[in-house]
N, C-alpha and C positions, 0 to 999 in steps of 0.2 A: 629413516625416522625424522620427521619434522619437529623442530624444537619450538614450542609455543613461546610467544612473546610474554614478557612479564606484565601481567594485567593487575590493576588494583582491585581489591575486593569491594563488592557493593557495600555502601553505608546506608542502611535502612533509614536511620534518623534524618538523613539528607533527602530522602525520597518520601516524605510524609504525604504529599499530595498524591503521588502515584499509588501509594499503598491505600490511601483513603478512597480513591476511585473504586478499588476492588471491594472495599468494605461497605460503602454507602448503600448499595442495593439491598443489603440485609435489613436496612431500616424499613423496608416494605413489610416486614413481619408485623410491625405495629400499625402501618397505614393501610395495609391490604393493597390489592392491585385490581384494576378494572380491565375489561376487555379493551378499552381505548388505550390503556397504558401498554398492553402487550402488542397492540397494533403499531403504536409509535415505536416501540422497541424494535420490532421487525423491520419497519420502514427505514428507521435511522441506521440500522445495521447494513441493509442492502444499499441504500443510497450513499452512505459514507464509504462503504467498501468500494463502490464504483469510483468515487473521487480519489481514494487512496491509490487504486491501481491505474485508473485512467489519468489522474492528475499528478500526484507525487511521482509515480513510477514511470508510466509510459510517456508523459509529457516532460516533466522537469528532469528526471534522471536520464532519460534516453532520447528525448527530442524526436519522438516517432511521428509527430505531426506538427502542423503549424496553426497558429491562431492569432487573433488581434491582441493588442496590449491590454485592452479592457477585459476581454474574456480570459486572458492569461491571469489577471488579478483575481477574477471570479473563481477560476480553477484553484488557485492557491488558497483563497479564502475558504472555499468549500472543502478542500482536502484537509485544511487545518481544523475544521470542526470535529475531526476525528480525535483531536487532542494527542496527536503524534508529533508534536513540535512543528517547527517551521518547514515550509516547502523546500527552502534552500538547504537547511540542515539535513532533512530527510534525503534529498536527492544527492547531495555531496557525499554522504556516507554510503549511499547505495552505489554510486560510481566507484568509490574506493573498494567496495565489496567485489565488484566485477573485475577490477584490475588485479585483485589478489585472491580470487575465490579459492577457498579451501587450502590456503597457505597460512603461515603464522601471522601475516599482515592483515588477513581478512578480519573485519570487526566481529563477525559472528559465524565462524566456521564450526559446525557441529563435529566435523572430523577432528579438528585440532583441539577445541575447547569443551566439547561435550554438549549434551542437550540443554541443560539448564542455562549455561552461559550464552549459547547461541540463540536461545528462545527469549530470554529476558535479562540475563545477567549483564550483558554488554550495555543495556539501556539504563539499568539502575546503578551500574558502576560509574566511576568518575572519569573514565578515560575518553569518552566520546561525547562530551557535553557541548563543545564548541562547534561552530559552523566553519568549515574550511571554504572560505569565500574564493580562494584561488581555484579550487576544483570545480566550483559552480559559477565561475566568472562570467559565463555567457548569460546568466540570468541575474547575477549580482549587480550588473550594470543598471538595473532598474531600481530606482530608490524606493518605489512603493512596495516592491517585493522584499527588499532589505528591511523596511519598516515593519511589514507584516511578519517577517521571519523573527525579528526581535521581539515583537508583541504577539507571539504565537498563541498566547492564552486567550486573546480576545474572541476569535471565532467560536471556540467551544463555550465560552462564557455567554456570548450572545445567544447561541443555540439553546443552551440550558435555560436561559431566561425565557425565551419564546416557548419552549416546551412546557415550562412550569405554568406560564400564563394560559396556554391552551388547555392544560389539565384542569386549571381552575374553572375555565369556561365550560368545558365538556363534562367533567366529572362533578363539579360543584354547582354548575348552572350560572356562575357569575364570575367576573374578573376579581371580585373581592374575595373569592375562595382560592386565589392563587397559592397562598401559603398555608392552606388548611390541609390537615392530614387526609381528608376524604376528597380533596380537590386537586390542587396542582402538585403537592409534594409526592404523591404516589406516582404521578407521571414523570416527575423528575427522577425518582429513585429507579423506576423500572424502564421508562421510555428512554431517558438520557443515559444514566449511569450504567445500567445493566447492558444496554446495547454497546456502550463504549468499551466495557470490559470484554465482551464477546468479540468485538471488533479488534481489540488489541491482540487477542490470542489467535484470531483468524489470520491477521497480518503476520504475526510473529512465527506462525507455523511454517511459512514459506522460508524463513531464515533457518529454521531448525529441521523439522522432519522432512522437508522437501529436498534436503541433501542427504537423506538416509533411506526413505521408503518410496517405492515406486519403480518405474522402469526408465531406462535410458535408451532413447532412439539414436542419439548422436554422440560421437566421441568428442567430448569437450575438454578432457584433461582434468576435470574435477568431478564432483559427485552429485551434481544436480539431477533431479528425477522428474518424471511426468506422472501425474495422478489425476484421474477423472474426479474422484470424490473431493479432492482438495480444489480442483478447478471449479467445482460447483460451489463450494463454501466461499471461495475467494473471487468469484466471478471471472475466472479465467487464468488466474496466476498459477494454478496447479500444473500448467504445461511449462514447467520450470526448465526442464532440459532443452526444450525447443528454444526458450528465451535465452538461455546461456549460450546456445549455439549461434543464434542470430539476434542479438539484443536490440537492434534498432527498429525491428518490425512493430507496427501498431497492433498487430494481432499476435497472440501467443498460441492459440490453437491453429496450427499450420494447416490442418486438414479439416474438411467440412464436418466431420464427425467429432471433432474435438471442440466441445462446447466452450465458448469464450464470450460470456455475456457482456463484458466490457467492450469487446470489439464491436458487438452489435450496436451498443449505445453510441460508440464513437462514429460508426457509420451513419447513424441517425443524426447526430450533431453535424456531420459533414453535409448531409442532405439539406440541413437547415442553413448551411453556410457559416456556422459558428467556428468550425475548424476545417482545415484543408491539407492537401499534400500528405495524406496518410501513407506511411511507408509499408509496402507489401513484402512478401517473401519470394525472392527469385526462385525459379524452378531448380537451378543448379544447387541452391541451398536446400530447398525442400526435399529433394530426392537423393541427397548425398548422405554419406555416413560420417564423414569428417571433412576438414577443410581442404585436405589434399584431393579427396574425391570430388569435392565441390568444384575445384579448379579444373579438374579433368572434364567434368560434365559441362562446365562453362565453355571450355575450348571446343568440345564436340559440337555444342550448339552453335558457336560462332562459325565453325567450319561448314556446318550444314546450311547456314544462311548464305555463305559465300558461293556454294555450289547449287543453291536452289534456283 
């Protein structure tokens, strides 16, 4: 029986902004919502989910591909429009999760701390507020990333402003309608805030239910699972057991039938020359069942090459 760490309880009054983000979309009851607002909501969910998984996760947390310093900053900025704090904060905590997955030291183990805490409690609680710059030292050496991490509220604030202005122009017919109920405000409430809330829980579901529901292809020593429907919702993150087995791969759908939309977009970016050196999945990893079996398959492949 694993003994949980002592964790401090969430203090809601210290999380007013986080709570408000969940409540703001209800203001659409008074403003109404247009087709444009719902289109913006869908587009912002999908695009920002890509930056969360392709940026926060596969780039900053796992270094699964390389890019330029400029595009690295763009990746961090776009990921932070999700309002999930700084790229360095996000990646540092995720690395910690992998090192201690489903043990008491895991920030969000459903096995140890239950669904609520793994899904959202660890975020609203006071224990994981700081960025561990030592854990993310490979990226913390870039001052522009440290600055952006410390000012993590700027990208979502800028995005919210742009969305509101667009709503005024499209819904109200003029930029002067930016802050009118029938103009930009309805786009802000539905397009920005509602998509942000849905994005939160799509992302958080990987921390919580992906360690409880689904199937395990690989023996990883913890409870990560694979799920097609969560892979669709999260643009590929649902192949979570694959990822925990071989975390440095740029793709998480190891087989062609495992839909991984983030991987497809990363391949497109690579074709444009924006990123490169995408890390693949070696055959001895892909077709093994555990790390010992993987080493056996690797040795067999090396011997076959010697006698070929």
